[in-house]
C-alpha positions in Angstrom: 62.8 159.0 -12.0 64.8 161.6 -10.1 63.4 165.0 -9.1 65.4 167.9 -7.8 65.0 171.6 -7.2 67.4 174.1 -5.7 67.0 174.3 -2.0 65.4 170.8 -1.8 66.8 167.3 -1.4 66.7 164.9 -4.3 63.9 162.4 -4.6 64.1 159.1 -6.5 60.9 157.5 -7.5 60.5 154.0 -8.9 57.9 154.1 -11.6 56.6 150.6 -12.2 53.9 151.5 -14.8 52.8 154.5 -16.8 50.6 156.9 -14.8 48.9 160.2 -15.6 49.0 161.2 -11.9 52.4 161.2 -10.2 52.8 163.4 -7.2 56.4 164.1 -6.1 57.0 165.7 -2.7 60.4 167.3 -2.1 61.7 168.0 1.3 63.8 171.1 2.2 67.5 170.2 2.0 70.1 170.3 4.7 73.9 170.3 4.8 76.9 169.2 6.8 79.6 171.7 7.9 82.7 169.6 8.7 85.9 170.6 10.4 88.9 168.2 10.4 91.5 168.7 13.1 94.5 167.0 14.7 93.4 164.9 17.7 96.2 166.1 19.9 96.9 169.7 18.9 93.4 170.7 17.7 95.1 172.3 14.6 93.1 172.2 11.4 94.1 169.5 8.8 94.2 171.1 5.4 94.1 169.1 2.2 92.4 166.0 3.7 90.3 164.0 1.2 86.7 163.6 2.4 84.8 160.7 0.8 81.0 160.8 1.5 78.9 157.7 1.1 75.1 158.0 0.8 73.7 154.8 2.3 70.4 153.1 3.1 69.3 154.1 6.6 69.6 151.4 9.2 69.0 151.3 13.0 71.2 149.6 15.5 69.4 147.1 17.8 69.4 148.8 21.2 70.1 145.8 23.3 72.8 143.4 22.3 72.9 139.9 23.9 76.0 139.1 26.0 78.7 137.5 23.9 77.6 139.0 20.6 80.6 140.9 19.2 78.9 142.7 16.4 75.4 143.9 17.1 72.7 143.3 14.5 71.2 146.2 12.5 67.8 146.4 11.1 66.2 148.5 8.4 62.5 147.6 8.5 61.5 150.9 10.1 62.9 152.9 7.2 61.5 153.0 3.7 63.9 151.9 0.9 66.1 154.8 -0.3 66.4 154.4 -4.0 69.0 157.2 -4.0 71.3 155.0 -2.0 71.1 152.3 -4.7 72.4 154.5 -7.5 76.1 153.7 -6.8 78.5 155.4 -9.2 75.7 157.4 -10.8 75.8 159.7 -7.8 79.4 161.0 -8.1 79.5 160.7 -11.9 76.3 162.5 -12.8 74.8 164.1 -9.7 78.2 165.2 -8.3 78.9 167.7 -11.1 75.3 168.7 -11.7 73.9 168.9 -8.2 76.8 169.1 -5.7 79.3 171.0 -7.9 82.0 168.3 -7.4 84.1 166.9 -10.3 83.9 163.2 -10.9 87.2 161.4 -9.8 86.3 157.9 -10.6 85.1 156.9 -7.1 81.8 155.7 -5.8 81.7 158.6 -3.4 81.1 162.3 -3.4 84.7 163.5 -2.9 85.7 166.8 -1.3 88.9 168.3 0.2 89.4 170.4 3.3 90.4 174.0 2.9 93.3 175.8 4.8 91.1 175.9 7.9 90.2 172.2 7.8 86.6 173.0 6.7 84.4 171.3 4.1 80.7 171.7 3.2 78.4 169.0 1.7 74.8 169.5 0.6 72.0 169.2 -0.5 71.3 166.4 2.0 68.2 164.9 3.5 66.9 162.2 5.9 66.3 159.6 3.2 69.9 158.5 3.5 72.6 158.1 6.2 76.1 159.4 5.7 79.4 157.7 6.2 82.5 159.9 6.1 85.9 158.4 5.2 88.7 161.1 5.6 92.1 160.4 4.3 95.4 162.3 4.8 98.9 161.0 4.1 100.0 161.5 7.7 96.9 160.3 9.5 95.3 157.0 10.1 91.9 156.0 8.7 89.3 156.0 11.5 85.7 155.1 11.6 84.4 158.3 13.2 81.0 156.9 13.9 82.0 154.0 16.1 84.3 155.8 18.6 83.5 155.3 22.3 84.5 158.5 24.2 88.2 159.0 23.6 88.9 155.4 22.5 88.7 153.6 19.2 87.0 150.3 18.9 83.3 151.0 19.0 81.3 148.3 17.2 77.9 149.8 16.5 77.9 152.5 13.8 75.8 155.6 14.4 75.8 157.4 11.0 74.9 161.0 10.4 71.3 161.8 9.3 70.4 165.3 8.2 66.8 166.3 8.8 65.0 168.7 6.4 66.4 172.2 6.5 69.0 171.2 9.2 72.6 172.2 9.2 74.8 169.6 11.0 78.1 170.7 12.3 80.6 167.9 12.8 84.2 167.9 14.0 86.4 165.0 12.9 89.6 164.4 15.0 92.4 162.7 13.1 95.0 160.6 14.8 98.6 160.6 13.5 99.6 157.3 12.0 102.7 155.3 12.3 105.4 155.2 9.6 107.8 152.9 7.8 111.0 154.5 6.3 114.1 153.1 4.7 116.1 152.6 1.6 115.9 150.4 -1.4 119.4 149.3 -2.7 120.9 147.0 -5.3 123.5 144.3 -4.6 126.3 147.0 -4.6 124.4 148.8 -1.8 123.6 151.7 -4.2 120.2 153.3 -3.8 117.6 152.6 -6.5 115.6 155.7 -7.5 111.9 155.9 -8.6 110.8 152.6 -6.9 107.0 152.5 -6.3 106.4 151.7 -2.6 103.0 150.4 -1.4 102.3 149.6 2.2 99.3 147.8 3.6 98.4 146.5 7.1 98.7 142.7 7.2 95.8 142.6 9.7 93.6 144.7 7.5 90.4 142.8 8.5 90.8 144.2 12.0 91.2 147.8 10.9 89.0 150.3 9.2 87.4 148.6 6.1 89.1 151.2 3.9 92.4 149.4 4.6 91.3 146.2 2.9 91.5 147.7 -0.6 93.9 150.7 -0.2 97.6 151.1 0.1 99.6 154.0 1.5 102.1 154.9 -1.3 105.4 156.6 -1.8 108.3 156.6 -4.3 112.0 156.4 -3.6 114.1 159.5 -4.2 117.4 159.5 -6.2 119.2 157.9 -3.3 116.6 155.1 -2.9 115.1 156.6 0.3 111.4 156.4 1.1 109.0 157.1 3.9 105.3 156.1 4.2 103.2 157.6 6.9 99.6 157.3 8.1 99.8 153.6 9.0 97.9 151.6 11.6 99.9 149.7 14.3 101.2 146.3 13.8 102.8 144.3 10.9 102.8 145.9 7.5 103.3 144.4 4.0 105.6 146.5 1.8 105.3 146.0 -2.0 108.1 147.4 -4.1 107.8 147.7 -7.9 110.5 148.8 -10.4 111.4 147.7 -13.9 114.9 146.6 -12.8 113.6 143.9 -10.5 109.8 143.6 -11.0 108.1 143.1 -7.7 109.5 142.4 -4.3 107.7 142.0 -0.9 108.9 142.6 2.6 107.2 142.9 6.0 108.0 145.3 8.8 106.4 146.6 12.0 104.8 150.0 11.9 107.3 152.5 13.4 110.3 150.9 11.7 113.0 153.4 10.7 116.1 152.9 8.5 114.9 149.7 6.9 117.2 148.5 4.2 115.7 146.4 1.4 
């Protein structure tokens, strides 16, 4: 059973047996005001896709034994959030009805930044923690909750929790990604137009988890030229698809320019 009223956060109750007395307590809702900016210039990043995951709350273990690369997390101190178990029901049903967001076939509440790099998400409450994945064609995917100062590579997530009635303001600083550019040609060195180009980091398991299932994509122009941006460093797998040759795979280092395939 799900209860909701305007100005309050959703409450999901597991009803195990019929009851004549069911008391539902709703907490005042909060919201997140987000701003997405370029890490170097501080300029707003417009048109970024913001995916919001509602997750079960967990707590990082404060002390990590020496030699343990990935600290353990525990959830015993938090009650089970049934809302966090609803999966695709959240964006498909609650997204349009509660959050005013159209369903785009994802498991997330999906927003986009405006011309000033801003977005607003609510109603929110402390029964869940939030993970933000922000995507833009020219910027890298970054885990914003595991940064250590000005460096990437933090290991213990510290997700956002919005307390009742609270407005949380967060700034997300995007880092420009690397690129791969080049030309797809036939055996006569003539460019092939309309080739689908998909690029993925070969070492995806060491990058943001979003890389494990997503590609950066492009399509060749009439001269066979392409450019794919927003890549992580290191080796990249390039998948080319076109009716004239089916599929072809190449590898290149991020930052490669004028690659001829």
